[in-house]
C-alpha positions as CSV (number, residue, x, y, z in Angstrom):
1,M,-0.3,-0.1,-0.5
2,A,2.8,2.3,0.9
3,R,4.5,1.7,-2.6
4,R,1.8,2.0,-4.8
5,S,1.1,5.5,-2.5
6,N,4.2,6.5,-3.4
7,L,4.6,5.3,-6.7
8,A,1.1,7.9,-7.6
9,G,2.8,10.5,-5.9
10,W,5.3,10.5,-8.2
11,L,3.0,10.1,-10.9
12,L,1.2,13.2,-9.5
13,V,4.7,15.2,-9.4
14,A,6.6,14.0,-12.6
15,P,5.4,16.8,-14.6
16,V,6.7,19.5,-12.6
17,V,9.7,17.0,-11.7
18,M,10.3,16.7,-15.4
19,G,9.3,20.5,-16.3
20,L,12.2,21.7,-13.9
21,L,14.7,19.1,-14.9
22,V,14.7,19.8,-18.4
23,F,13.6,23.6,-18.5
24,T,15.4,24.8,-15.7
25,L,18.4,22.5,-14.9
26,Y,19.5,21.4,-18.0
27,P,19.5,25.0,-19.2
28,F,21.4,26.4,-15.9
29,V,24.4,23.5,-15.7
30,A,24.4,24.0,-19.7
31,S,24.9,27.5,-19.5
32,L,28.0,26.9,-16.8
33,Y,29.5,24.7,-19.7
34,L,28.8,27.3,-22.6
35,S,30.6,29.9,-20.5
36,F,34.0,28.0,-21.0
37,C,33.3,28.0,-25.1
38,D,32.8,29.9,-28.4
39,F,29.2,29.6,-29.2
40,D,27.3,31.2,-32.0
41,V,24.2,29.4,-32.1
42,F,25.5,28.2,-35.9
43,N,28.5,25.9,-35.0
44,P,29.1,23.6,-32.3
45,P,30.2,24.9,-29.2
46,R,34.1,24.7,-28.9
47,F,35.7,24.7,-25.5
48,I,38.3,27.9,-24.9
49,G,38.4,27.7,-21.4
50,F,38.3,30.7,-19.5
51,W,38.9,33.3,-22.4
52,N,35.5,34.2,-22.1
53,Y,36.1,35.6,-18.2
54,S,39.4,37.0,-19.3
55,T,38.4,38.9,-22.0
56,M,35.3,40.1,-19.8
57,L,37.3,41.3,-17.2
58,T,40.6,42.5,-19.3
59,R,39.1,43.7,-22.7
60,D,35.9,44.6,-22.4
61,P,35.0,48.4,-21.5
62,L,31.6,47.9,-21.8
63,F,31.6,45.5,-18.9
64,W,32.7,47.5,-16.0
65,K,30.6,50.2,-17.7
66,S,27.5,48.1,-17.4
67,L,28.7,46.7,-13.9
68,V,28.7,50.9,-12.7
69,N,25.8,51.5,-14.5
70,V,23.4,49.0,-12.6
71,L,25.3,49.4,-9.5
72,Y,24.7,53.4,-9.6
73,Y,21.0,52.4,-10.3
74,T,20.9,49.6,-7.2
75,A,22.5,52.3,-5.0
76,F,19.6,54.6,-5.3
77,A,16.9,53.2,-6.6
78,V,16.8,50.1,-4.3
79,P,17.2,52.3,-0.6
80,L,14.6,54.9,-3.0
81,G,11.9,52.1,-3.2
82,I,12.0,51.4,0.3
83,V,11.5,55.3,1.6
84,F,9.1,55.8,-0.7
85,G,7.3,52.5,-0.4
86,V,7.2,52.8,3.6
87,G,6.0,56.4,3.5
88,L,3.0,55.4,1.7
89,A,2.1,52.5,3.7
90,L,1.9,54.6,6.5
91,L,0.4,57.1,5.1
92,L,-2.5,54.7,3.4
93,N,-2.6,52.5,7.0
94,A,-4.2,56.0,8.6
95,R,-8.2,55.7,9.5
96,V,-9.2,58.6,7.1
97,A,-12.5,58.4,4.8
98,G,-11.5,57.0,0.6
99,Q,-8.7,55.4,1.7
100,S,-9.6,52.2,0.1
101,V,-9.7,54.8,-3.3
102,Y,-6.4,56.4,-2.6
103,R,-5.1,52.8,-2.5
104,T,-6.1,51.9,-5.5
105,I,-4.9,54.7,-7.2
106,F,-1.0,54.0,-6.0
107,F,-1.3,50.3,-6.8
108,L,-2.1,51.6,-9.8
109,P,1.4,51.8,-11.4
110,A,2.3,48.3,-10.4
111,I,-0.5,46.5,-12.5
112,V,0.5,48.6,-15.6
113,P,2.7,46.8,-18.2
114,V,6.4,47.4,-18.1
115,V,6.7,48.3,-21.6
116,A,3.3,50.3,-21.8
117,T,5.1,52.2,-18.7
118,S,7.9,52.9,-20.2
119,V,6.6,54.3,-23.1
120,L,4.8,56.5,-21.3
121,W,7.5,58.0,-19.4
122,I,8.8,58.4,-22.9
123,W,6.4,60.7,-23.7
124,L,6.7,62.5,-20.2
125,L,10.1,62.8,-20.0
126,N,10.4,64.5,-23.8
127,P,12.2,67.9,-23.2
128,Q,10.3,69.4,-25.7
129,I,6.4,68.7,-25.3
130,G,6.9,66.3,-22.1
131,L,4.6,66.5,-19.2
132,V,7.2,67.3,-16.6
133,N,9.1,69.7,-18.4
134,T,6.6,71.8,-19.4
135,L,5.1,72.0,-15.9
136,L,8.6,72.8,-14.8
137,R,8.1,76.2,-17.1
138,L,5.2,76.9,-15.4
139,V,7.5,77.6,-12.4
140,G,10.3,79.0,-14.3
141,V,12.2,76.5,-14.4
142,E,14.0,74.8,-17.8
143,G,14.0,71.0,-17.1
144,P,17.1,69.2,-18.5
145,A,16.7,66.9,-21.8
146,W,16.4,63.9,-19.1
147,L,16.5,60.5,-21.3
148,A,19.1,62.0,-23.7
149,S,21.7,63.9,-20.8
150,V,24.5,61.3,-20.1
151,A,24.3,62.9,-16.9
152,W,20.3,62.8,-16.2
153,S,19.3,59.4,-17.6
154,K,19.9,56.8,-15.1
155,P,18.3,59.6,-12.6
156,S,15.2,59.6,-15.0
157,L,14.8,55.8,-14.7
158,I,15.5,56.1,-11.0
159,L,12.4,58.6,-11.0
160,M,10.1,56.0,-12.9
161,G,11.3,53.3,-10.5
162,V,10.0,55.3,-7.1
163,W,6.8,56.2,-9.2
164,G,6.0,52.5,-9.2
165,A,6.7,52.1,-5.5
166,G,3.0,51.3,-5.2
167,G,3.7,47.3,-5.7
168,S,6.1,46.9,-2.3
169,M,3.7,49.5,-0.4
170,I,0.9,46.8,-0.6
171,I,3.5,44.6,1.4
172,Y,4.3,46.8,3.4
173,L,0.1,47.6,4.6
174,A,0.4,43.9,5.2
175,G,3.3,44.2,7.5
176,L,1.7,47.0,9.1
177,K,-1.6,45.2,10.0
178,D,0.7,42.5,11.4
179,I,2.0,44.8,13.9
180,P,-0.1,43.9,17.8
181,E,-2.0,47.0,18.9
182,T,-0.6,46.2,22.1
183,L,2.7,47.5,21.7
184,Y,1.0,50.3,20.7
185,E,-0.7,51.0,23.8
186,A,2.2,49.9,25.6
187,A,4.0,52.9,24.1
188,L,0.7,55.7,24.7
189,V,1.0,54.1,28.1
190,D,4.8,55.1,28.7
191,G,3.9,58.6,26.7
192,A,5.6,57.9,23.6
193,N,4.2,60.5,20.9
194,L,3.5,59.3,17.2
195,W,6.6,60.0,15.9
196,Q,8.3,57.9,18.7
197,R,6.0,55.5,18.3
198,T,6.6,55.7,14.8
199,W,10.5,55.1,15.2
200,H,10.5,52.4,18.0
201,V,7.6,50.5,17.8
202,T,6.4,50.4,13.7
203,L,9.7,50.6,12.0
204,P,11.4,47.7,13.9
205,M,8.4,45.8,14.0
206,L,8.3,46.5,10.3
207,T,12.0,45.3,9.7
208,P,11.3,41.7,8.7
209,V,9.5,43.1,5.6
210,I,11.7,45.6,4.8
211,F,14.4,43.2,4.7
212,F,12.5,41.0,2.2
213,N,12.0,43.8,0.4
214,L,15.5,45.0,0.3
215,V,16.7,41.3,-0.7
216,M,14.2,41.5,-3.5
217,G,14.2,44.5,-5.0
218,M,18.5,44.1,-5.0
219,I,17.8,41.4,-7.0
220,G,15.6,42.9,-9.4
221,S,17.8,45.8,-9.7
222,F,20.7,43.7,-10.9
223,Q,18.5,42.1,-13.5
224,Y,17.0,45.9,-14.9
225,F,16.5,45.3,-18.5
226,T,13.1,46.0,-20.0
227,Q,13.2,49.8,-19.3
228,A,16.5,50.4,-20.6
229,Y,15.8,48.6,-23.6
230,V,12.3,50.1,-24.6
231,M,13.3,54.0,-23.3
232,T,16.4,54.1,-24.1
233,E,18.3,51.0,-25.6
234,G,21.1,51.8,-23.9
235,G,22.1,55.7,-24.4
236,P,23.3,57.9,-24.5
237,L,27.0,56.9,-24.6
238,D,26.4,54.0,-22.8
239,S,24.7,56.3,-20.0
240,T,22.0,53.3,-19.4
241,L,23.8,50.5,-20.4
242,F,23.1,48.1,-17.7
243,Y,24.8,44.8,-17.4
244,A,21.5,43.1,-18.2
245,L,20.9,44.8,-21.6
246,H,25.1,44.5,-22.3
247,L,24.2,40.9,-21.8
248,F,21.2,40.8,-23.9
249,Y,22.8,42.8,-26.8
250,Q,26.3,40.1,-26.7
251,A,23.6,36.9,-26.5
252,F,21.1,38.2,-29.4
253,R,23.1,40.5,-31.2
254,Y,26.5,39.8,-31.5
255,L,25.7,36.1,-31.1
256,K,28.5,35.4,-28.7
257,M,26.4,32.7,-26.5
258,G,29.4,31.5,-25.3
259,Y,30.4,35.3,-23.4
260,A,27.0,35.8,-22.7
261,S,27.0,33.2,-20.8
262,A,30.1,33.8,-18.8
263,M,28.3,37.3,-17.9
264,A,25.5,35.4,-16.6
265,W,27.3,33.8,-14.5
266,V,29.4,36.0,-13.6
267,L,26.2,38.1,-12.4
268,F,24.7,35.2,-10.5
269,V,28.1,35.0,-8.4
270,I,27.6,38.7,-7.7
271,V,24.3,38.5,-6.7
272,V,24.4,35.7,-4.4
273,A,27.6,37.0,-2.7
274,V,25.3,40.3,-2.0
275,T,22.4,38.5,-1.2
276,A,24.5,36.2,1.2
277,V,26.0,39.7,2.9
278,L,22.8,40.8,3.6
279,F,21.2,37.4,5.1
280,R,24.6,37.9,7.2
281,S,23.8,41.8,8.5
282,Q,19.8,40.9,9.2
283,G,20.8,39.7,12.7
284,K,21.4,43.2,13.9
285,W,19.0,45.6,12.7
286,V,15.9,42.8,11.5
287,H,13.9,42.2,14.4
288,Y,11.8,39.1,14.3
289,G,10.4,38.9,18.1
290,R,7.1,39.9,19.3
């Protein structure tokens, strides 16, 4: 009976297991092998050892440029996304009339397709007819070229990312609802004002949610691709050539699949290393106790 039950269970999960083996594990291992090969899709892979990795580190200036770009984006977009997400959640957690309407409005950017959002922001940030510069002119400020400017291209994409903070806001709202009211009552008894309750009760109890969004935001920012590809294609002057975009060009524009596989594995190592550092640091600032 036990063997038949186990057999039935394995038969039920067999499609999922086969899918993981064929579409996840095999490409994972194959990409590691291809990272040591010269492969252009049309010809069989040719093993070349560590040539792709040495080329990446010593002969490809765009590798370092794309890495700096993505580090710049991560350093600003992830903290700003957390700050604005937590701030919105705190505001939308207040008991005021029409709160569900406000929550819906701020959450809308998170459900709009990324490509549609990118096209919208291309128009908003147009230097001549864009809404942003038009509003700035009304107050006597001449706006920059935004996406067409080397200095403002990455801040433009960061601004767009902050605009979509409504997605993480929902998670923070759920975390706020999970904080026991007894902690606020105890703080009130001790004479804590609103700011003190927020700083000493709300934020410490919200740190597990903040940590989750920090890790997920960091991983997502290192893979930042769609907005840059649609809005700038890496320009101007490679100022928005992010790592994933450079990898995409190497693989599908220049057909350097082996080199792109090596870049993917370097990105994997970087993400794992940064994630490990974040997990090691959580013991100092993340509070799981009740």
